[in-house]
C-alpha positions in Angstrom: 95.6 178.9 15.4 99.1 177.3 15.7 101.0 177.9 19.0 103.2 179.9 17.6 100.7 182.5 16.1 99.2 182.6 19.6 102.7 183.4 21.1 103.4 186.1 18.7 99.6 187.4 19.4 100.1 187.6 23.2 101.7 190.6 23.2 99.2 192.3 21.6 96.6 190.8 23.6 98.3 192.1 26.6 98.6 195.4 25.4 95.1 195.7 25.0 94.2 194.3 28.2 96.1 196.6 29.9 94.7 199.5 27.9 91.1 198.2 28.8 92.4 198.3 32.5 93.5 202.0 32.2 90.5 202.8 30.7 88.2 201.2 33.1 90.5 202.5 36.0 87.3 203.7 37.9 86.0 200.0 37.9 89.2 198.5 39.0 89.2 200.6 42.0 86.0 199.5 43.0 87.3 195.7 42.6 90.1 196.6 44.7 88.3 198.5 47.5 86.1 195.1 47.6 89.3 193.6 48.8 89.8 195.1 51.6 88.7 192.5 54.1 92.2 191.8 55.2 92.4 194.9 56.8 89.1 194.3 58.9 90.6 190.9 59.8 94.0 192.5 60.9 92.3 194.7 63.1 90.5 191.9 64.8 93.4 189.7 65.0 95.9 191.9 66.3 93.0 193.2 68.8 93.3 189.5 70.2 96.8 189.0 69.9 97.4 192.1 72.1 96.5 190.2 75.2 97.7 186.7 74.0 99.8 185.3 71.1 97.7 183.1 68.9 99.6 180.1 68.2 102.7 181.7 66.6 101.4 184.9 65.7 101.5 188.0 67.8 100.3 191.6 66.9 103.2 192.3 64.4 103.0 188.7 62.7 99.1 189.3 62.3 99.8 192.8 60.6 102.7 191.2 58.5 100.4 188.3 57.4 97.4 190.3 56.5 99.5 192.9 54.5 100.8 190.1 52.6 97.1 188.6 52.1 96.2 191.9 50.5 99.4 192.1 48.3 99.1 188.5 47.2 95.0 188.8 46.5 95.7 191.7 44.4 98.2 189.5 42.3 95.8 186.4 41.9 92.6 188.4 41.3 90.7 186.9 38.3 87.2 187.5 37.0 86.9 185.5 34.0 83.8 183.6 35.1 81.7 186.6 35.3 82.9 188.0 32.0 81.9 184.5 30.3 78.6 184.6 31.8 77.7 187.9 30.5 79.1 187.0 27.0 77.4 184.0 26.7 73.7 185.9 27.8 74.1 188.7 25.4 75.3 186.5 22.5 78.6 188.6 22.2 80.6 185.5 22.7 80.1 184.2 19.3 82.3 187.5 18.3 85.2 186.2 20.2 84.6 182.7 18.5 85.1 184.0 14.9 88.6 185.6 16.1 91.8 183.1 14.8 92.6 182.8 18.7 91.0 180.8 21.5 88.7 183.2 23.5 90.5 182.0 26.6 93.8 183.5 25.8 91.8 186.5 25.4 90.2 186.3 28.9 93.6 185.6 30.3 95.2 188.5 28.8 92.4 190.9 29.8 92.7 189.5 33.4 96.4 189.8 33.6 96.3 193.3 31.6 95.0 194.7 35.2 98.2 193.9 36.9 100.3 196.7 36.1 98.0 198.9 37.6 97.7 196.7 41.0 101.5 197.1 41.1 101.4 200.9 42.0 99.1 199.7 45.0 101.1 196.3 46.0 105.0 197.7 45.8 104.3 200.5 48.0 102.4 198.1 50.5 105.2 195.7 50.2 108.0 198.4 51.0 105.8 199.8 53.7 105.6 196.5 55.4 109.6 195.6 55.3 110.2 199.3 56.6 108.0 198.9 59.4 108.0 195.0 60.2 111.3 193.8 59.5 112.9 191.7 56.2 110.7 189.0 57.2 107.8 190.6 55.3 109.6 189.1 52.2 111.2 185.8 51.3 114.7 185.9 52.7 116.6 183.7 50.2 116.8 182.9 46.7 115.1 179.8 46.8 112.4 181.1 49.2 111.9 184.3 46.0 111.6 181.5 43.5 109.0 179.5 45.4 106.9 182.4 46.2 106.8 183.9 42.7 106.0 180.5 41.7 103.4 180.1 44.2 101.7 183.5 43.2 101.7 182.5 39.4 100.1 178.9 40.7 97.4 180.9 42.5 96.6 183.1 39.8 95.8 180.0 37.4 94.1 178.2 40.0 91.8 181.0 40.3 91.7 181.9 36.5 91.0 177.8 35.9 88.4 178.1 38.3 86.6 180.7 37.0 86.8 179.5 33.4 85.4 175.8 34.4 82.6 177.7 36.4 82.2 180.7 33.5 81.8 177.8 30.9 79.1 176.2 32.8 77.1 179.0 31.6 77.0 177.3 28.2 75.1 174.4 30.0 72.9 176.5 32.3 71.0 179.8 32.5 73.8 181.1 34.7 76.7 180.0 36.5 77.5 182.9 38.8 75.8 181.6 41.8 78.0 178.8 41.3 80.9 181.3 41.8 79.3 182.8 44.4 79.4 179.5 46.4 82.9 178.8 45.5 84.1 182.4 46.8 82.0 181.6 49.8 84.3 178.6 50.3 87.4 180.5 49.5 86.8 183.1 52.0 86.5 180.6 55.0 89.3 178.1 53.4 92.0 179.7 51.6 93.8 181.7 54.4 92.2 184.8 53.5 90.4 185.7 56.6 92.7 183.9 58.9 95.9 181.7 58.7 94.9 178.2 57.6 97.7 177.1 60.5 94.8 178.4 63.4 92.7 175.6 62.2 92.4 172.4 64.5 94.9 169.7 63.0 91.9 167.5 61.5 90.7 170.5 59.5 93.9 171.6 58.4 94.9 168.4 57.1 91.9 168.6 54.9 92.5 172.0 53.5 95.9 170.8 52.7 94.1 168.8 49.7 91.9 171.5 48.7 92.5 174.1 46.2 91.4 177.1 48.1 94.6 177.5 50.4 96.7 177.4 47.2 95.0 180.7 45.7 96.0 182.8 48.8 97.3 180.9 51.9 100.3 179.4 50.3 101.8 182.4 48.6 101.0 184.6 51.6 103.0 181.9 53.8 106.1 181.5 51.6 105.9 185.7 51.0 106.4 185.8 55.2 108.9 182.8 55.3 106.1 180.3 57.1 107.9 177.1 55.7 111.4 175.4 55.1 112.6 174.2 51.9 111.5 170.6 52.0 108.1 171.5 53.0 107.3 174.6 50.8 108.3 172.1 47.6 105.8 169.8 49.0 102.9 172.1 49.4 104.0 173.7 45.7 103.8 170.1 44.4 100.3 169.7 45.6 99.3 173.3 44.1 100.6 172.6 40.6 98.7 169.1 40.8 95.7 171.4 41.2 96.8 173.6 38.3 97.3 170.6 35.9 93.5 169.0 37.4 91.8 172.3 36.9 93.5 173.3 33.6 92.2 169.8 32.1 88.9 170.5 33.7 88.2 174.0 32.4 89.3 173.1 28.6 87.1 169.9 28.9 84.0 171.7 30.2 84.6 174.4 27.5 85.2 172.8 24.6 81.9 170.5 25.2 80.2 173.7 26.2 81.1 175.4 22.9 79.2 172.7 21.1 75.9 173.3 22.6 76.5 177.1 22.3 74.0 179.1 20.2 74.2 182.7 20.5 71.5 184.9 21.9 70.0 187.9 23.1 71.3 191.5 21.8 
């Protein structure tokens, strides 16, 4: 299908994605409950900071950080890797391939379709953070909002493209879910999800600046909580979008080559 045809089809795909999210809202609620680790980290770190600040973080800063982490996690989540693995094993990917639009657009629309429901959780939590912790819980400048939204999009794209790349590996091997689990383990440690990246020793922090994990969660959270000036934020955004471009190329290449090997099987 042409680019114009794809763009015309996207609103319909998004409406279908939203409808599926509403139909399977209980499943989405289970997923949300599985992303509450920032609240556990918040309890642990605020207990530590009650006696002495950790770096620049006192108890209030940790609360602000982990509330923002939960918000960003809801808005950057994707699950395409598990979808692709399941459909390859069941042979149902063949049905998607019969459609005139690439399955990757369908996966993206289905993942994005959950966002309106997530907003019902994200917006009240953000307002609560602003009302209890002050306006530093959200960007304080126009460029700050622009950079934050750009980082949020970049964070989602990195997460989704990693899912596509790992999911496409199931076209070569029996299942790539274990690889996704390994990625997720590194994500927990290196992204800023369990603790701020800046609390790492300088050498490790320098390494994390060049890995993709920080740009999934850490950078959007830092921009949401006004942790960077303009120049530093711009540099970090540049690195994030370099990862977006790299992962876009890798995922499309792996997907197209994998489809050449694909033979539908199962029920």
